[in-house]
N, C-alpha and C positions, 0 to 999 in steps of 0.2 A: 552394530555393523551388519549389513545385509548378508544373507547367505550367498555364496558364490554360485549362483545358478545362471547358466548361460543357455540361451535359446539360439540354436544354430539353424539358420534358414538356408537350405542348400537345394536350389531347384534342380541341380544336375548331379554331378559326381562329387563325393566327399574327397577333399585333398588327402593324399596318402600320408599317414603318420601324424596328422594334425590332432586327431582325437587323443592319441597317446600323450602328446605334449600338454594338451589342455587338462587331461585328468591328472597328470603329474603335478600340475600347479594347483590342484584342489578344486577344479571346476566341476560342478554337477551339470551334466550335459543333457539337453533335450533337443532332438533333431526333428525338423519338419521339412517337407519338400514343397508344401503348398502355402502360399502367403495368406490364404483365407483362414488358416488355423492359428496364425500368430497371435491375434488378439485373445482368443479363447485360452490358449496355453499361458500366455503372459500374465493374465489376471489370475488364473487358477493356481499357478505354480509359484507365484511371487518372484518372477524373473527380475534380476538386477541389470543384466546386459543382454543385448541381442546382436549376434554376429551374422551378417548376411554375406554369403560366399557366392560370387558370381564368376562364371567363366566367359560370359559375354554380356554386353550392355547395349540396349537399343531403347527407342522411345517407349515401346510397349512395357518393357521391364521397368523403366523409370516411372511411368504412370502407375504401374501396379505397386511399386514401392511407396510412391507418394501417397497412396491411399491408406497405407497401414503404418508407416513410420510416424510415431507420436512421441517426441522427446519430452513432452510435458506430462506424461503419465507415470513418470518415476523411473522408467528403464532408459539406459543409455544405449545408443545404437552405433555400431562399428561395421564398416563394410570392407570386405576383401575382394578386390577386383583386378582385372588386367590394367596395365598402365595406360593403354590407349582409351580406356573408358572415360578418363578425365578430360578427354578432348571433346566429348559430347556436352554442349553447353547446358542442356536441361538436366543431365545427370550431375554435372559439376555444381550447378546451383542447388540441387536437392541435397547433395552431400554437405555443402557449405551451410545450408539452413537447418537441416534436421539431424545430421549425424555428429556424434561426439568426435570421431576421427575416422581415418581410412588407411588402408594398407594395400599396396599394389604388388602384383606378382613380379618376380618369383617370391614365394613365401619365405620370410625370415622369422622362424618361430620365436626367437628371443624378442624381436621387435614387436611382433603381434601380441605376445603375452604381456609385454610392458604396456602397450596401448590398452589392452583389456583390463589390466590391473588398475590403471588410472581411471578408466571408465567406471569400474566397480567402486572405487573410492569416491568418485563424483556422485554416483547414484546413492551411496550410503550417506554422504554429506547432505544431499538434498532431502533424503528421507528423515535424517535427524532433525533438520530445520523444520520440516513439516510437522513432525511429532511434537517438537519442543515449543513451537510457536504457540502462544496462548490464543484462545478463541477471542474474537472481537466481542467480548461480553463484559462482565464485571471487572476483570483484571485489566483489560485494555481501555476501559471507560468508553468503548465504542470508537476509539481512535486507532487507526492503523499505523504501525511503525514501531521499531525496536531500537531506534537511535538513542544516544545519551540525551539529546535535546528533548525527545518525546518522554523519556523516563523522568526527566526533571519536571516537565509540564504536568505529567500525571500526578507526581508527588505534590506539586503546588495546588492542583485542582482538589485533591483529597483533603488538603489542609483547609482551604477556603470553603469547601462545600459544607462542612459541619457547623459553620457559623451562620449568623443572620445578617451580618454586615454587608453593605453594598460592595460589589466587585467591579473593577474596571479592567477590561481585557484589551490589551494592545496587540498590534500585529498588522502586517500588510494585507491588502485586499486579496481575498482568495486563499488565505492561509488556514482558515478553519476556525474563526473566532466563534461562530454560532455553535459549532460542534463542541467547543470547549464550554460554552455557556450551558448547553444541554447536559454535558457531563457534570457540571456543578449542580444543576437542578436535580438530576437523577441520584446524585450522591448526598443530597441534603435531606433534612426531615420533611421537606415539602415535595418529595418525589411523587406522592400520590395526587398532588394538586396540579393545576394546569401550568403549562409552559407557553407563554404568549410572547411571540417575537414581533417586534415592531421595527420596520426599516424607517428610521427617522428621515432619511434623505428622500424617501418616496412619498411622504405624506404631502398632500396638496395644502399649501399654506393657509388658504381660506377655510379649509375644513379641519385643520390640525387640532384646534382646541376641542372640537366636537369628537374627533376620532379618538383622542387620548382620554379626555375627561367625561365624554358623553354630553347629552343635552336633554332638556325638558321639552315636552310637547308644546309647540307654539312659540318656542324661543326665537325662531327665525323662519323665513319663508321656506316651506318644504319640510319643516320639522313636524310631521303628522303624528309621530309617536315618541315616547321616551326612548332614548338611546343610552345603553349602559356604558359604553366606552371601553377602550382596550385595557386601561389600568384596572378597572373594576372587574373585567373578564379574567384577570389573573388572580382573583381573590383566593387566598390560601396557597398560592403557588409562586411562580417566578415570572417577573416581567423582564424581558430581554430587549434593551434599547440599542439596536444596532446602528452604527454610524451616528452616535449621539452628537458628534461635532457639527453635524448638518442641521441640528435643531434650531429654529429661529429664536432670537433672544427673548421675545415676549413669552414664548413657551418655556424657555429655560427658567424664567421667574416662577411660573406656575409649578413647574416640576420641582423646583427647590422647596416650595411651600409644602408640596406633597411629601417630599422626603423628610422634612423637618417635623411635620405634624401628623403624618400618616392619615391624612384626610384629603378628599377631593371635592370640588364643587362643580357640578355640571353647568354647562352653558344655559343661562336662563334660570338657574336654580338659586334659591335663597339660603339653603342650608348646606352645611358640610357633612359629608358622608365618610365614615371611617372605612379604611381599606387595609387589609392585612396582606401585603405583597412585599416580596424581596426583589430588589432591583439589581440586575446585572447589566452593565453597559459596555459597549465596545466602540472602538474608533480606530481607523487606520491612520489618522493624523495625530500629531503630538498635541494633546490638549493643553499642556503647559505652555507650548508656543502659541496656541490659539488664544489662551488667556492673555499673554503678553501683547498680542496684536489686537486685543479688544473684541475678538470674535466669539469668545466663550466666557461665561460668568465665572469669576474666580471662586466665589462662595459655592457655586454648584460643583465646580471641579473638586474642591476639597471634600464636599459631601460624598461624591462618587469615588474619590481616590482613597478610600479607607483600606481596601485590599486590592492589590493589582497583580496581574500575571500577564505575560507576553507569549503569544503563540509564535514559535520560530518560523521564519520563511523556509520554503522547501530547499533552497540552495544551501542552507545551513544544516540540513539533515538528508543529504543526497543518498545515504545508505538506505533510506526508507523508500526511495523511488521505485526499485523493482517490486517491492512488496505492495506498494500502493497501486502500481500499474496492474499487477495481477488481480488485486481486489476490484479495481474498476473494470478490468476485462471480464471478470466473472459477473459483475452486476450488469454490464451492457449486454453480454451474451445471453443472460437469463431473460432480458427484455425482448430478444428476438426469437421468432418462432423457429427459424432454422438458420444456422451459421456453420460454415466449414472452418472458421478460424479456431485455431487450437492454442494460440499463445503468441509470444514474441520471439523473433529471431535474435540471435546473439548480437547482431549488428544493431538491432533496435534498442536492446538493453544498453549497449555502448553509447548510442546516440542520446538516450535519455539521461545517462549518467554524465554526459558532456554538456548537456543543456543547463542554462542558469535558472530557468523557470521564473521569469519575472511575474507571471500570473499565478504562481504558486500552485497549490493543489487543484484549484479550479481549472487552471490551464491544463494540468495533467489529465484531469478527468475529461475535459473537452476533446483533447487530442486522441485519447484512447477511444472515446465514444465514436468519434469520426472515423478512426481507423477500423474499428470493428465493423462498422456499417459499410464503409466504402472499399475496403481492400478486396482484391480478387485472389489473394494468396492464402495459403494455409497458415503461415506464420506472418505476423505483422512485421513489416520492414520499416526502416527509417523514413522512407518516402511516404508511407501511409500515415505516419505521425507528423509529416511535414517538418521533419528535422533533418539537418545536414549531418553527415558523418564521414569525414575523410579517413583514409586508411591509417594515417599516423595517429589520429585520435582514437581509432579503434583499439590499437594495441594498448595505449595508455589506459583507456576506459575499461577494457576487459581485465587488465591486470588489477585495476582498482576494484572492479566488481568481484573478482575472485578473492582478493584480500579481505573485502568486507564480508563475503560469504564465509570464509574461513574463520574470521574472528567471531562472527555471530554463532557459527556452529559450535565453536569451543565454549563460548559463554552458555549457550543453551544446554549443552551436554553436561557441563560442570554443575549448572543449577539443577538439572534433572537427577544427577547422581549424588546430590547433597555435597557438592564440591569435593568428591572423592576422586583424586587424580588418577589412581590406579583403575577404577571402574570407567572413568571418562576416557582414559587412553585406550582401554579395551574396546569401548563402543566406537571410538573414532578410528580404530585400526592403526594406531601408532604406539611407539614405546613411551614409557613415562618420561624419559629424558627428552624425547622429541616434543612431547606435550609441554613440558616445562619451558623448552626453548621457544615454542610458539606462543606460550603465554607471555613470556618476556618480550617477544617481538611485538605482540599486540597490546602490551602494557596491561595485561589482566593480572590482578593481584593473586598471589598464591594463597591457598587456604592457610589460615593462621593456626 
């Protein structure tokens, strides 16, 4: 649980008696009158919440606040202002996008303290998630997401990676099949060898034989030198055949021979060459159905279908959407020399949670990339993502997002504390009985 450190930004006069109420609730207070000092103090002192106290609001104050309020840096922002301030559209929009909550005068100490307590718990929850989330390295296999579906996929990948048998990866277009193939390669004994990816649907039919198997010099017009071929290029490593269902039938015959005999014959060549390659194939179509329709060789299908895994579509792991969106936002921001974009508005998160993602992870990346480049705002909005978000859906989606964040925070904290409920409850700032109730709510098994 973060320390109760509150940065109070008061451009004018401090409200009488407020400091006494805050200190009575255990807040450690830091007062500033100049907005330019906010960022320096916030980073140095480990501030969990920032309270801005205003006795008047105009466009100049709104612009000054817009330059410093950053809800994505770990601190939650709350504003205390006159009631009429919310009549200013620019200020109202800033509060909706960047502040955790607001309180209007006259000051009700109990109400304001409750808002600050909620903001502090929210900041602590986010900090726990950031600390507990594993790096996108060996543990995550390079794949972003903490959903149950992704946990199952990682388990399957670890199991098939240690074998030498062919693997067939299923999944919709854009779901991340090549990423799963790379994870299999990096988890195998062939990790030091090459990973060669071949898009079977993009190979020109007239050149497909030469592209895959290579050719001898003079075997056809334009063959001025020997060509090694993509299969031989994967020697000692992994050959990934993406969208193998698009491979022409004549090439399927040659590929079957390669899988059976572990040899290839170049175009125009008279001898067979041994090749040590592991094959991982992927297809977005049902190959069993393609076999039944006569579009895919049955014997090749059973050669490839020794081990199989399926990459889940994004709509079946929506709890991963905010984490994926943040990952893509950081990637896209790093590619730009300058950007004022600092993250996603709550409305944008709600819109992403409501969307069905027919294009899967690829669609999410494309929408985030476009939004980072094209938005004129500090926080990405639903319109920047070209997503609709009506008010009724907002409420439902935000509730779902909060529920998922709560569940993940409990899981992460339990794992980090060795499933010690007492320690986990202390870190989360709740009682043991409350934690047990939340675990039952989210169907998280109690420590045995």
